[in-house]
Backbone and ligand atoms as CSV (ligand in chain L), in Angstrom:
chain,resi,resn,atom,element,x,y,z
A,1,MET,N,N,24.556,-12.071,7.807
A,1,MET,CA,C,24.006,-11.284,6.694
A,1,MET,C,C,23.903,-9.810,7.107
A,2,SER,N,N,24.390,-8.925,6.244
A,2,SER,CA,C,24.328,-7.489,6.569
A,2,SER,C,C,22.877,-6.999,6.507
A,3,ARG,N,N,22.643,-5.809,7.026
A,3,ARG,CA,C,21.294,-5.240,7.035
A,3,ARG,C,C,20.758,-5.086,5.606
A,4,VAL,N,N,21.639,-4.623,4.703
A,4,VAL,CA,C,21.235,-4.443,3.304
A,4,VAL,C,C,20.929,-5.797,2.664
A,5,ASP,N,N,21.792,-6.795,2.913
A,5,ASP,CA,C,21.548,-8.143,2.377
A,5,ASP,C,C,20.218,-8.691,2.888
A,6,LYS,N,N,19.959,-8.454,4.174
A,6,LYS,CA,C,18.716,-8.943,4.775
A,6,LYS,C,C,17.510,-8.294,4.094
A,7,GLU,N,N,17.603,-6.978,3.818
A,7,GLU,CA,C,16.505,-6.275,3.140
A,7,GLU,C,C,16.298,-6.825,1.722
A,8,PHE,N,N,17.396,-7.061,1.001
A,8,PHE,CA,C,17.300,-7.640,-0.334
A,8,PHE,C,C,16.649,-9.011,-0.283
A,9,ASP,N,N,17.081,-9.814,0.682
A,9,ASP,CA,C,16.539,-11.152,0.841
A,9,ASP,C,C,15.039,-11.100,1.108
A,10,ARG,N,N,14.623,-10.177,2.004
A,10,ARG,CA,C,13.196,-10.002,2.305
A,10,ARG,C,C,12.432,-9.604,1.047
A,11,TYR,N,N,13.027,-8.663,0.293
A,11,TYR,CA,C,12.370,-8.162,-0.898
A,11,TYR,C,C,12.147,-9.293,-1.907
A,12,PHE,N,N,13.199,-10.048,-2.214
A,12,PHE,CA,C,13.070,-11.079,-3.239
A,12,PHE,C,C,12.188,-12.241,-2.773
A,13,SER,N,N,12.217,-12.547,-1.491
A,13,SER,CA,C,11.300,-13.566,-0.961
A,13,SER,C,C,9.852,-13.106,-1.110
A,14,ALA,N,N,9.619,-11.822,-0.803
A,14,ALA,CA,C,8.263,-11.270,-0.925
A,14,ALA,C,C,7.809,-11.275,-2.385
A,15,MET,N,N,8.723,-10.943,-3.309
A,15,MET,CA,C,8.371,-10.955,-4.737
A,15,MET,C,C,7.981,-12.363,-5.169
A,16,ASP,N,N,8.684,-13.371,-4.662
A,16,ASP,CA,C,8.334,-14.765,-4.968
A,16,ASP,C,C,6.924,-15.068,-4.486
A,17,ARG,N,N,6.626,-14.671,-3.239
A,17,ARG,CA,C,5.297,-14.958,-2.675
A,17,ARG,C,C,4.197,-14.203,-3.407
A,18,ALA,N,N,4.539,-13.013,-3.932
A,18,ALA,CA,C,3.533,-12.162,-4.581
A,18,ALA,C,C,3.515,-12.344,-6.098
A,19,GLY,N,N,4.145,-13.383,-6.604
A,19,GLY,CA,C,4.148,-13.629,-8.041
A,19,GLY,C,C,4.876,-12.532,-8.810
A,20,GLY,N,N,5.905,-11.951,-8.213
A,20,GLY,CA,C,6.737,-10.951,-8.888
A,20,GLY,C,C,6.144,-9.558,-8.921
A,21,GLN,N,N,5.041,-9.333,-8.214
A,21,GLN,CA,C,4.364,-8.032,-8.256
A,21,GLN,C,C,4.832,-7.132,-7.121
A,22,ASP,N,N,5.564,-6.067,-7.472
A,22,ASP,CA,C,6.001,-5.104,-6.460
A,22,ASP,C,C,4.931,-4.045,-6.288
A,23,ARG,N,N,3.818,-4.475,-5.745
A,23,ARG,CA,C,2.681,-3.592,-5.479
A,23,ARG,C,C,2.053,-4.002,-4.164
A,24,CYS,N,N,1.401,-3.040,-3.511
A,24,CYS,CA,C,0.686,-3.340,-2.272
A,24,CYS,C,C,-0.409,-4.356,-2.570
A,25,TYR,N,N,-0.472,-5.369,-1.751
A,25,TYR,CA,C,-1.477,-6.416,-1.934
A,25,TYR,C,C,-2.896,-5.848,-1.810
A,26,LEU,N,N,-3.087,-4.871,-0.949
A,26,LEU,CA,C,-4.423,-4.337,-0.695
A,26,LEU,C,C,-4.860,-3.281,-1.698
A,27,CYS,N,N,-4.030,-2.280,-1.963
A,27,CYS,CA,C,-4.469,-1.176,-2.820
A,27,CYS,C,C,-3.794,-1.180,-4.192
A,28,ARG,N,N,-2.848,-2.063,-4.409
A,28,ARG,CA,C,-2.146,-2.230,-5.682
A,28,ARG,C,C,-1.239,-1.053,-6.034
A,29,ARG,N,N,-0.998,-0.150,-5.068
A,29,ARG,CA,C,-0.062,0.945,-5.346
A,29,ARG,C,C,1.342,0.386,-5.501
A,30,ALA,N,N,2.082,0.915,-6.493
A,30,ALA,CA,C,3.503,0.615,-6.651
A,30,ALA,C,C,4.279,1.542,-5.710
A,31,PRO,N,N,5.521,1.177,-5.373
A,31,PRO,CA,C,6.292,2.022,-4.442
A,31,PRO,C,C,6.322,3.497,-4.844
A,32,ALA,N,N,6.476,3.796,-6.144
A,32,ALA,CA,C,6.521,5.206,-6.584
A,32,ALA,C,C,5.198,5.915,-6.291
A,33,GLU,N,N,4.087,5.184,-6.412
A,33,GLU,CA,C,2.775,5.779,-6.138
A,33,GLU,C,C,2.598,6.053,-4.643
A,34,VAL,N,N,3.161,5.185,-3.818
A,34,VAL,CA,C,3.090,5.405,-2.368
A,34,VAL,C,C,3.910,6.646,-2.006
A,35,LYS,N,N,5.097,6.753,-2.606
A,35,LYS,CA,C,5.939,7.936,-2.368
A,35,LYS,C,C,5.199,9.197,-2.796
A,36,ALA,N,N,4.560,9.161,-3.964
A,36,ALA,CA,C,3.825,10.322,-4.469
A,36,ALA,C,C,2.681,10.675,-3.525
A,37,PHE,N,N,2.003,9.665,-2.988
A,37,PHE,CA,C,0.901,9.892,-2.055
A,37,PHE,C,C,1.375,10.706,-0.858
A,38,PHE,N,N,2.577,10.383,-0.360
A,38,PHE,CA,C,3.117,11.095,0.801
A,38,PHE,C,C,3.859,12.369,0.420
A,39,GLY,N,N,3.907,12.680,-0.889
A,39,GLY,CA,C,4.528,13.923,-1.327
A,39,GLY,C,C,6.020,13.821,-1.586
A,40,PHE,N,N,6.474,12.621,-1.977
A,40,PHE,CA,C,7.888,12.445,-2.294
A,40,PHE,C,C,8.040,11.982,-3.731
A,41,ASP,N,N,9.168,12.375,-4.354
A,41,ASP,CA,C,9.422,11.912,-5.723
A,41,ASP,C,C,10.042,10.511,-5.688
A,42,GLU,N,N,10.368,9.984,-6.870
A,42,GLU,CA,C,10.901,8.622,-6.983
A,42,GLU,C,C,12.154,8.405,-6.137
A,43,ASP,N,N,12.965,9.465,-6.001
A,43,ASP,CA,C,14.221,9.348,-5.251
A,43,ASP,C,C,14.034,9.545,-3.752
A,44,GLY,N,N,12.784,9.787,-3.347
A,44,GLY,CA,C,12.510,9.938,-1.928
A,44,GLY,C,C,12.678,11.353,-1.398
A,45,HIS,N,N,12.784,12.322,-2.324
A,45,HIS,CA,C,12.889,13.720,-1.900
A,45,HIS,C,C,11.510,14.376,-1.944
A,46,PRO,N,N,11.216,15.219,-0.959
A,46,PRO,CA,C,9.898,15.868,-0.934
A,46,PRO,C,C,9.674,16.725,-2.175
A,47,THR,N,N,8.510,16.560,-2.823
A,47,THR,CA,C,8.230,17.277,-4.071
A,47,THR,C,C,7.964,18.765,-3.821
A,48,LYS,N,N,7.553,19.119,-2.614
A,48,LYS,CA,C,7.308,20.533,-2.304
A,48,LYS,C,C,8.259,21.009,-1.219
A,49,ALA,N,N,9.504,20.536,-1.293
A,49,ALA,CA,C,10.508,20.838,-0.263
A,49,ALA,C,C,10.686,22.330,-0.057
A,50,GLN,N,N,10.796,23.072,-1.162
A,50,GLN,CA,C,10.997,24.518,-1.076
A,50,GLN,C,C,9.850,25.179,-0.330
A,51,GLU,N,N,8.642,24.789,-0.740
A,51,GLU,CA,C,7.427,25.372,-0.181
A,51,GLU,C,C,7.342,25.183,1.338
A,52,PHE,N,N,7.721,23.973,1.796
A,52,PHE,CA,C,7.579,23.657,3.216
A,52,PHE,C,C,8.887,23.756,3.999
A,53,GLY,N,N,9.990,24.064,3.308
A,53,GLY,CA,C,11.266,24.197,3.991
A,53,GLY,C,C,11.759,22.913,4.612
A,54,ILE,N,N,11.598,21.808,3.875
A,54,ILE,CA,C,12.019,20.505,4.413
A,54,ILE,C,C,12.996,19.829,3.471
A,55,GLU,N,N,13.959,20.589,2.955
A,55,GLU,CA,C,14.922,20.061,1.983
A,55,GLU,C,C,15.693,18.852,2.514
A,56,ASP,N,N,15.886,18.781,3.825
A,56,ASP,CA,C,16.740,17.733,4.385
A,56,ASP,C,C,16.012,16.413,4.624
A,57,VAL,N,N,14.698,16.405,4.427
A,57,VAL,CA,C,13.933,15.185,4.665
A,57,VAL,C,C,14.037,14.255,3.457
A,58,VAL,N,N,14.461,13.026,3.678
A,58,VAL,CA,C,14.514,12.026,2.613
A,58,VAL,C,C,13.784,10.785,3.090
A,59,LEU,N,N,12.896,10.294,2.222
A,59,LEU,CA,C,12.122,9.109,2.556
A,59,LEU,C,C,12.949,7.859,2.268
A,60,GLU,N,N,13.075,6.993,3.239
A,60,GLU,CA,C,13.806,5.739,3.041
A,60,GLU,C,C,12.897,4.732,2.356
A,61,GLU,N,N,13.496,3.911,1.508
A,61,GLU,CA,C,12.754,2.862,0.812
A,61,GLU,C,C,11.963,2.002,1.810
A,62,ALA,N,N,12.600,1.715,2.939
A,62,ALA,CA,C,11.989,0.828,3.935
A,62,ALA,C,C,10.782,1.458,4.621
A,63,ASP,N,N,10.560,2.772,4.425
A,63,ASP,CA,C,9.458,3.446,5.101
A,63,ASP,C,C,8.129,3.357,4.352
A,64,ILE,N,N,8.140,2.921,3.098
A,64,ILE,CA,C,6.918,3.010,2.306
A,64,ILE,C,C,6.281,1.673,1.972
A,65,MET,N,N,7.072,0.602,1.911
A,65,MET,CA,C,6.529,-0.722,1.618
A,65,MET,C,C,7.128,-1.709,2.619
A,66,SER,N,N,6.314,-2.654,3.058
A,66,SER,CA,C,6.838,-3.737,3.887
A,66,SER,C,C,6.808,-5.025,3.084
A,67,TYR,N,N,7.951,-5.689,3.073
A,67,TYR,CA,C,8.064,-6.971,2.366
A,67,TYR,C,C,8.257,-8.112,3.351
A,68,ARG,N,N,7.901,-7.856,4.603
A,68,ARG,CA,C,8.195,-8.831,5.650
A,68,ARG,C,C,7.074,-9.825,5.898
A,69,GLY,N,N,5.881,-9.526,5.390
A,69,GLY,CA,C,4.732,-10.386,5.678
A,69,GLY,C,C,4.394,-11.315,4.531
A,70,ILE,N,N,3.201,-11.853,4.574
A,70,ILE,CA,C,2.743,-12.814,3.568
A,70,ILE,C,C,2.718,-12.186,2.185
A,71,ARG,N,N,2.293,-10.899,2.108
A,71,ARG,CA,C,2.253,-10.150,0.854
A,71,ARG,C,C,2.809,-8.749,1.110
A,72,PRO,N,N,3.325,-8.077,0.059
A,72,PRO,CA,C,3.786,-6.694,0.236
A,72,PRO,C,C,2.612,-5.795,0.622
A,73,ILE,N,N,2.845,-4.914,1.567
A,73,ILE,CA,C,1.819,-3.935,1.942
A,73,ILE,C,C,2.454,-2.554,2.026
A,74,CYS,N,N,1.653,-1.521,1.741
A,74,CYS,CA,C,2.201,-0.162,1.728
A,74,CYS,C,C,1.876,0.563,3.026
A,75,ALA,N,N,2.600,1.653,3.229
A,75,ALA,CA,C,2.423,2.444,4.449
A,75,ALA,C,C,1.048,3.114,4.498
A,76,VAL,N,N,0.467,3.410,3.322
A,76,VAL,CA,C,-0.864,4.028,3.298
A,76,VAL,C,C,-1.887,3.054,3.887
A,77,CYS,N,N,-1.865,1.816,3.410
A,77,CYS,CA,C,-2.812,0.820,3.917
A,77,CYS,C,C,-2.548,0.512,5.389
A,78,GLN,N,N,-1.263,0.450,5.781
A,78,GLN,CA,C,-0.956,0.187,7.185
A,78,GLN,C,C,-1.556,1.276,8.068
A,79,LEU,N,N,-1.391,2.542,7.666
A,79,LEU,CA,C,-1.919,3.652,8.466
A,79,LEU,C,C,-3.444,3.624,8.508
A,80,ASN,N,N,-4.067,3.321,7.348
A,80,ASN,CA,C,-5.527,3.236,7.311
A,80,ASN,C,C,-6.031,2.151,8.257
A,81,LEU,N,N,-5.375,0.992,8.216
A,81,LEU,CA,C,-5.814,-0.106,9.079
A,81,LEU,C,C,-5.468,0.161,10.546
A,82,ASP,N,N,-4.322,0.841,10.794
A,82,ASP,CA,C,-4.003,1.240,12.175
A,82,ASP,C,C,-5.163,2.043,12.760
A,83,ALA,N,N,-5.688,2.974,11.947
A,83,ALA,CA,C,-6.784,3.827,12.416
A,83,ALA,C,C,-8.042,2.993,12.681
A,84,ILE,N,N,-8.346,2.061,11.776
A,84,ILE,CA,C,-9.525,1.207,11.957
A,84,ILE,C,C,-9.394,0.373,13.237
A,85,PHE,N,N,-8.190,-0.197,13.453
A,85,PHE,CA,C,-7.981,-1.019,14.659
A,85,PHE,C,C,-8.026,-0.149,15.919
A,86,MET,N,N,-7.473,1.068,15.824
A,86,MET,CA,C,-7.455,1.970,16.974
A,86,MET,C,C,-8.882,2.351,17.376
A,87,LEU,N,N,-9.768,2.448,16.376
A,87,LEU,CA,C,-11.165,2.777,16.655
A,87,LEU,C,C,-11.969,1.536,17.046
A,88,ASP,N,N,-11.262,0.400,17.115
A,88,ASP,CA,C,-11.904,-0.855,17.499
A,88,ASP,C,C,-13.016,-1.221,16.511
A,89,GLU,N,N,-12.727,-1.058,15.224
A,89,GLU,CA,C,-13.733,-1.303,14.188
A,89,GLU,C,C,-13.414,-2.526,13.329
A,90,GLU,N,N,-12.761,-3.509,13.915
A,90,GLU,CA,C,-12.435,-4.715,13.152
A,90,GLU,C,C,-13.683,-5.412,12.617
A,91,ALA,N,N,-14.727,-5.428,13.436
A,91,ALA,CA,C,-15.968,-6.081,13.000
A,91,ALA,C,C,-16.548,-5.365,11.784
A,92,GLN,N,N,-16.486,-4.009,11.803
A,92,GLN,CA,C,-16.998,-3.245,10.665
A,92,GLN,C,C,-16.145,-3.494,9.423
A,93,LEU,N,N,-14.836,-3.599,9.614
A,93,LEU,CA,C,-13.939,-3.885,8.490
A,93,LEU,C,C,-14.326,-5.207,7.836
A,94,LYS,N,N,-14.536,-6.221,8.660
A,94,LYS,CA,C,-14.934,-7.528,8.116
A,94,LYS,C,C,-16.286,-7.445,7.427
A,95,ALA,N,N,-17.200,-6.669,8.011
A,95,ALA,CA,C,-18.527,-6.507,7.403
A,95,ALA,C,C,-18.414,-5.821,6.044
A,96,VAL,N,N,-17.540,-4.807,5.955
A,96,VAL,CA,C,-17.336,-4.100,4.687
A,96,VAL,C,C,-16.764,-5.064,3.643
A,97,LEU,N,N,-15.775,-5.862,4.038
A,97,LEU,CA,C,-15.189,-6.835,3.103
A,97,LEU,C,C,-16.237,-7.831,2.620
A,98,ASN,N,N,-17.056,-8.302,3.547
A,98,ASN,CA,C,-18.129,-9.235,3.159
A,98,ASN,C,C,-19.101,-8.574,2.191
A,99,GLU,N,N,-19.426,-7.318,2.475
A,99,GLU,CA,C,-20.343,-6.579,1.613
A,99,GLU,C,C,-19.740,-6.412,0.214
A,100,MET,N,N,-18.464,-6.086,0.163
A,100,MET,CA,C,-17.792,-5.914,-1.134
A,100,MET,C,C,-17.764,-7.228,-1.917
A,101,ARG,N,N,-17.602,-8.335,-1.208
A,101,ARG,CA,C,-17.553,-9.635,-1.867
A,101,ARG,C,C,-18.944,-10.107,-2.295
A,102,ASP,N,N,-19.920,-9.962,-1.393
A,102,ASP,CA,C,-21.211,-10.616,-1.602
A,102,ASP,C,C,-22.295,-9.696,-2.165
A,103,GLU,N,N,-22.124,-8.379,-2.030
A,103,GLU,CA,C,-23.214,-7.478,-2.409
A,103,GLU,C,C,-22.748,-6.364,-3.336
A,104,ARG,N,N,-21.916,-6.737,-4.281
A,104,ARG,CA,C,-21.345,-5.781,-5.221
A,104,ARG,C,C,-22.437,-4.972,-5.929
A,105,GLU,N,N,-23.511,-5.648,-6.333
A,105,GLU,CA,C,-24.594,-4.997,-7.077
A,105,GLU,C,C,-25.242,-3.886,-6.261
A,106,LYS,N,N,-25.302,-4.098,-4.928
A,106,LYS,CA,C,-25.904,-3.104,-4.056
A,106,LYS,C,C,-25.013,-1.856,-3.948
A,107,LEU,N,N,-23.697,-2.057,-4.020
A,107,LEU,CA,C,-22.744,-0.968,-3.788
A,107,LEU,C,C,-22.529,-0.074,-5.001
A,108,TRP,N,N,-22.625,-0.663,-6.203
A,108,TRP,CA,C,-22.254,0.082,-7.404
A,108,TRP,C,C,-23.408,0.125,-8.392
A,109,PRO,N,N,-23.687,1.321,-8.933
A,109,PRO,CA,C,-24.716,1.398,-9.974
A,109,PRO,C,C,-24.266,0.624,-11.209
A,110,ASP,N,N,-25.241,0.182,-12.000
A,110,ASP,CA,C,-24.949,-0.630,-13.178
A,110,ASP,C,C,-23.925,0.027,-14.098
A,111,SER,N,N,-24.062,1.360,-14.279
A,111,SER,CA,C,-23.193,2.049,-15.228
A,111,SER,C,C,-21.731,2.073,-14.784
A,112,ASP,N,N,-21.472,1.883,-13.473
A,112,ASP,CA,C,-20.109,1.909,-12.981
A,112,ASP,C,C,-19.449,0.539,-13.020
A,113,ARG,N,N,-20.216,-0.461,-13.393
A,113,ARG,CA,C,-19.672,-1.823,-13.377
A,113,ARG,C,C,-18.678,-1.992,-14.526
A,114,PRO,N,N,-17.538,-2.614,-14.233
A,114,PRO,CA,C,-16.585,-2.837,-15.328
A,114,PRO,C,C,-17.206,-3.743,-16.383
A,115,PRO,N,N,-16.785,-3.587,-17.649
A,115,PRO,CA,C,-17.365,-4.407,-18.720
A,115,PRO,C,C,-17.220,-5.896,-18.423
A,116,GLN,N,N,-18.262,-6.623,-18.755
A,116,GLN,CA,C,-18.242,-8.079,-18.553
A,116,GLN,C,C,-17.181,-8.701,-19.464
A,117,GLN,N,N,-16.467,-9.656,-18.901
A,117,GLN,CA,C,-15.483,-10.359,-19.732
A,117,GLN,C,C,-16.038,-11.718,-20.117
A,118,ASP,N,N,-15.840,-12.075,-21.390
A,118,ASP,CA,C,-16.374,-13.358,-21.869
A,118,ASP,C,C,-15.424,-14.507,-21.580
L,1,ZN,ZN,ZN,-1.659,-0.215,0.028
């Protein structure tokens, strides 16, 4: 299988696992939103190329989303978690997740709560 075929295969396998959603499992960003976050347009060209003199820089599709794991993840979340792991804060990460799951009322004022669904 060629490199391109392998990437396609990874992509479609990941879409199957993610129920067809081409979004980061953690932050729900779509690939275009990840590119925009890093300052690139849909085609992978820097949006402020003139300003920064980086006309030759092109973002590769493979640089912004990973489809190799259990769920698609974006480069923004990978970098954020790299930093958390580098600071040896895995325990705090788990504590934050537990807090978000179990103590939502403590974290958000009533007025910020999404409308109740019946
Ligand atoms: Zn993400």
